[in-house]
C-alpha positions in Angstrom: 69.9 80.5 77.1 72.6 80.3 79.8 73.9 83.6 80.3 77.7 84.5 79.3 79.1 87.8 80.5 82.4 87.5 78.6 83.6 88.9 75.5 86.4 86.3 74.6 89.2 87.2 72.7 92.4 85.3 71.5 94.7 84.2 74.5 97.7 86.4 75.1 100.6 85.4 72.9 103.8 85.7 75.0 106.4 84.7 72.4 110.0 83.8 74.3 112.7 86.4 74.1 116.2 84.9 73.7 118.4 87.0 76.2 122.3 87.6 75.8 124.2 85.6 78.0 125.1 87.6 81.1 128.5 89.6 81.6 130.2 88.7 84.8 129.7 91.9 86.6 125.8 92.1 87.2 126.1 95.7 87.7 126.8 96.1 84.0 123.7 93.8 83.0 121.7 95.1 79.9 118.2 96.1 81.0 115.3 96.2 78.5 115.3 100.0 77.2 112.4 102.3 78.3 109.8 99.4 79.5 106.5 100.6 79.7 104.7 100.7 82.9 101.1 99.6 82.4 99.5 101.2 84.9 96.1 100.9 83.6 95.7 98.5 81.1 92.2 99.8 80.3 94.0 102.7 78.7 96.3 100.9 76.1 93.6 101.8 73.3 94.8 100.1 69.8 97.4 98.2 71.5 97.4 94.7 71.2 97.0 92.4 74.3 100.2 90.7 73.5 102.2 94.0 73.3 100.6 95.1 76.5 101.6 91.7 78.0 105.2 92.1 76.6 105.3 95.5 78.3 104.5 94.3 81.4 106.9 91.5 81.4 109.7 94.0 80.6 108.6 96.5 83.3 108.6 93.3 85.8 112.2 92.4 84.8 113.4 95.4 85.4 111.9 95.7 88.9 113.1 92.7 89.8 116.5 93.2 88.9 116.3 96.9 90.5 115.4 95.4 94.0 118.3 92.5 93.2 120.8 94.8 92.5 120.5 96.9 96.1 121.2 93.3 97.6 124.6 91.4 98.4 123.4 88.4 96.6 120.9 87.6 93.6 119.4 84.6 95.6 115.3 85.1 95.0 113.0 82.6 96.0 109.6 81.6 93.9 106.3 81.2 95.8 104.2 79.0 93.8 100.6 78.0 94.3 99.7 74.8 92.7 96.4 74.6 93.5 94.8 75.1 90.1 97.8 74.3 88.0 101.5 74.0 88.5 103.0 75.1 85.0 106.4 75.7 86.6 107.1 72.5 88.2 109.2 70.4 85.2 111.5 73.7 84.9 112.2 73.9 88.5 112.6 70.2 88.5 114.9 70.2 85.5 117.0 73.0 87.1 117.5 71.2 90.5 116.2 74.0 92.4 115.8 73.4 96.1 111.9 73.1 97.0 109.9 73.6 100.6 106.6 73.1 100.8 104.7 75.4 102.9 102.3 73.3 105.2 99.1 75.1 104.6 96.6 72.3 103.2 93.3 73.6 101.9 90.2 71.5 102.8 90.2 68.6 100.3 93.6 68.8 99.4 96.0 65.9 99.6 99.2 68.2 99.7 99.9 71.5 100.3 99.5 73.5 97.5 102.0 76.2 98.4 105.8 76.2 97.8 108.9 77.7 97.4 111.7 77.3 95.3 115.1 78.6 95.7 117.0 80.3 92.8 120.5 80.9 94.3 121.6 83.4 91.8 118.9 85.0 89.5 121.8 85.6 86.5 122.4 82.2 86.4 119.0 81.2 86.3 117.7 84.0 84.4 115.5 82.3 82.1 113.7 80.6 84.3 113.0 83.6 86.4 112.1 85.8 83.4 109.7 82.7 82.4 107.9 82.8 85.7 107.6 86.8 85.3 106.2 85.8 81.8 103.9 83.1 83.0 102.5 85.5 86.1 101.7 88.1 83.5 100.0 85.7 81.2 97.8 84.3 84.2 96.7 87.8 84.8 95.8 88.9 81.5 94.7 85.9 79.4 90.7 84.5 79.2 89.9 82.2 82.1 86.8 80.9 83.8 85.1 83.5 86.0 85.7 81.5 89.1 89.0 79.8 88.4 91.4 81.8 87.0 95.0 80.4 88.0 97.5 82.8 89.9 100.1 79.7 90.3 103.2 82.3 90.3 102.1 84.2 93.3 105.3 86.0 94.7 108.7 86.5 94.4 110.9 86.8 97.4 114.6 88.5 98.0 115.7 87.2 101.2 119.0 85.8 103.0 116.4 83.5 105.3 116.9 79.8 105.0 114.0 78.3 102.8 112.7 76.6 106.0 112.5 79.8 108.0 110.8 81.3 105.3 108.1 78.7 104.9 107.5 79.0 108.8 106.9 82.9 108.6 104.2 82.4 105.6 102.6 79.5 107.7 102.3 81.8 110.9 100.9 85.1 108.8 98.5 82.5 107.0 97.1 81.3 110.2 94.8 83.6 111.9 91.5 83.4 114.2 88.5 85.4 113.3 86.2 87.1 116.0 84.6 83.7 117.3 87.9 82.3 117.7 87.7 80.2 114.7 91.2 79.4 112.9 90.9 80.7 109.3 93.4 80.8 106.7 94.5 84.3 105.1 95.5 83.7 101.4 97.8 87.0 101.6 100.2 85.4 99.1 97.5 85.6 96.1 98.7 89.0 94.1 95.0 89.7 94.1 95.1 90.0 98.1 98.4 92.1 97.8 96.8 94.7 95.5 94.5 95.6 98.0 96.6 95.5 101.1 96.8 99.4 102.0 93.1 99.1 101.9 92.9 96.0 104.1 94.9 97.4 106.6 93.4 101.4 106.7 95.6 103.1 104.5 99.2 102.0 105.9 101.9 102.1 103.2 102.3 99.0 101.5 105.1 96.5 102.8 106.3 92.9 102.5 103.9 90.4 104.3 106.6 88.8 106.2 109.8 90.3 107.9 113.1 89.6 106.5 112.1 89.4 103.1 111.1 92.0 100.1 108.0 91.0 98.6 107.5 91.0 94.6 104.6 90.2 92.8 102.6 90.7 89.5 98.9 92.1 90.5 95.3 91.3 89.2 96.1 94.1 86.7 99.2 92.6 85.6 100.8 95.2 87.2 104.5 94.6 88.8 104.6 95.6 92.8 107.7 95.7 95.0 106.8 95.5 98.8 109.9 96.5 100.8 111.2 94.7 103.8 109.7 97.3 106.4 107.6 96.8 109.6 104.1 97.0 109.1 100.6 96.0 110.5 100.3 93.5 107.3 103.0 91.4 109.0 101.2 90.6 112.5 97.8 92.4 112.8 94.3 90.4 112.0 92.7 91.9 109.0 89.1 93.3 109.4 87.5 90.0 108.3 84.0 92.3 107.0 86.7 94.5 105.0 88.8 91.3 103.6 85.0 89.6 102.6 84.3 93.2 100.8 87.7 92.7 98.9 86.5 89.2 97.8 83.4 90.6 96.4 85.5 93.2 94.3 87.7 90.6 93.2 84.6 88.2 92.3 83.4 91.1 90.1 86.8 91.8 88.3 87.2 88.0 87.5 83.7 88.2 85.8 84.2 91.3 84.0 88.0 90.1 82.9 86.8 86.7 82.0 87.5 87.3 78.4 91.2 88.8 79.0 92.3 91.8 81.0 89.8 94.4 79.7 89.2 96.2 82.7 91.9 98.0 84.8 91.8 99.9 88.1 89.6 102.8 87.0 86.8 100.0 87.1 87.3 99.6 91.0 85.2 102.6 92.0 82.1 101.6 89.6 82.4 98.0 90.8 82.4 99.4 94.4 79.1 101.4 93.6 77.4 98.5 91.9 78.1 96.1 95.1 76.4 99.0 97.0 73.4 98.7 95.0 73.2 95.3 94.9 73.3 95.2 98.9 70.3 98.1 99.1 68.4 95.9 96.3 68.5 92.8 98.8 71.1 91.0 96.7 72.9 89.6 99.6 74.4 86.4 98.3 78.1 86.9 97.1 77.7 85.3 93.5 74.5 87.2 92.6 76.1 90.3 93.9 78.9 89.7 91.6 76.8 88.9 88.6 74.7 91.8 89.2 77.8 94.1 89.6 79.5 92.8 86.7 76.5 93.5 84.5 76.0 96.9 85.9 79.6 98.2 85.0 79.7 96.6 81.9 76.5 98.0 80.3 77.1 101.4 82.6 73.5 101.3 83.6 71.6 101.5 86.7 70.0 98.1 85.9 67.9 98.0 89.5 65.9 100.9 87.9 64.3 99.0 85.1 60.6 97.9 85.5 61.3 94.4 84.5 64.5 93.8 86.3 62.8 95.1 89.5 60.2 92.7 89.1 62.4 89.7 88.3 64.4 90.7 91.5 60.8 90.6 93.6 59.9 87.3 92.3 63.3 85.7 93.0 63.1 87.2 96.7 59.7 86.1 97.1 60.4 82.5 96.2 63.9 82.3 98.1 65.7 81.7 94.8 68.8 82.7 93.3 70.0 85.4 90.8 72.4 83.2 89.4 69.7 80.5 88.4 67.3 82.9 86.9 70.0 84.3 84.7 70.4 80.8 83.3 67.4 81.3 81.4 68.7 84.7 80.5 71.0 85.7 77.3 72.8 88.9 76.9 70.1 91.1 74.9 68.2 90.4 78.1 70.7 92.4 80.2 71.0 95.0 77.6 67.0 95.3 77.9 67.5 96.0 81.6 69.8 98.7 80.6 67.8 100.4 78.0 64.8 100.5 80.4 66.9 101.9 83.2 68.2 104.4 80.8 65.0 105.6 79.6 63.7 106.1 83.1 66.9 108.4 83.5 66.3 110.5 80.7 62.5 110.9 81.5 62.0 114.5 82.2 61.1 115.4 86.0 
């Protein structure tokens, strides 16, 4: 059997909420009452995924309004990534919003997948803005293939800059050269990159990726993040590429763990890092192999590398120049649980 490291659950049900017509004075708007901040979705206990999603949506709506309340206008730009899907395209077109492509074309793409849509007034387009928030939460929480989780709603930008200027600043921030002088694209707009910004830039206080805009997003844990428009290395400095690669590995493990829905939150980050360290120490150097191993080590909470049968399997793979991912095609969940039982038995053995 092909290994299936997921625990399928019903898709998130984000029912459409009806909002009252906004009053003329935006300072007297009715905000959702007492929204729960889903700081760590793994702590939700008996709460349903639907309830957690709705709480995250409410929290994000309040967060967005709070940022716009402090600005002279309620203009906001939607930053959308249509690489895998573009669910908001029809609504944006129906609303007649101005669009601007961000000229960053990935290999194999026929057109730039990243674009900006201008919402001139968040109050007037409240339904569309709230739909974009609901979409972002849903994309973070619903079941999705481990290697293809859509994040089409990337960010909301509160700014007075023209669309063309914002697009140009995004392009300049994304195009970087590595240590070998090769041009590379930093996918900073992906919320799963933003959530690790302070790690990527050595403990710096999180701030907007580009000057002239407050940057807001729903991160990989369905948490609302509002990054202020303040100067910082994230706006100009080239990131540490090995550190960026490491964060990519962490995200790959999270995607495997959460393929059945958002079951693992920030509390899983440290076990994931330890598991990746073990993978490296065990000679598991391929990124996909390391993500597979680490996801099972975290899920089963067991030092799989200490299981004699796993050690033997890994030795055979390495001698033959093979892949753990390929070997796992002939395994099922019970094989991994057997490794965990063997590892635990060795742990429990008296010295």
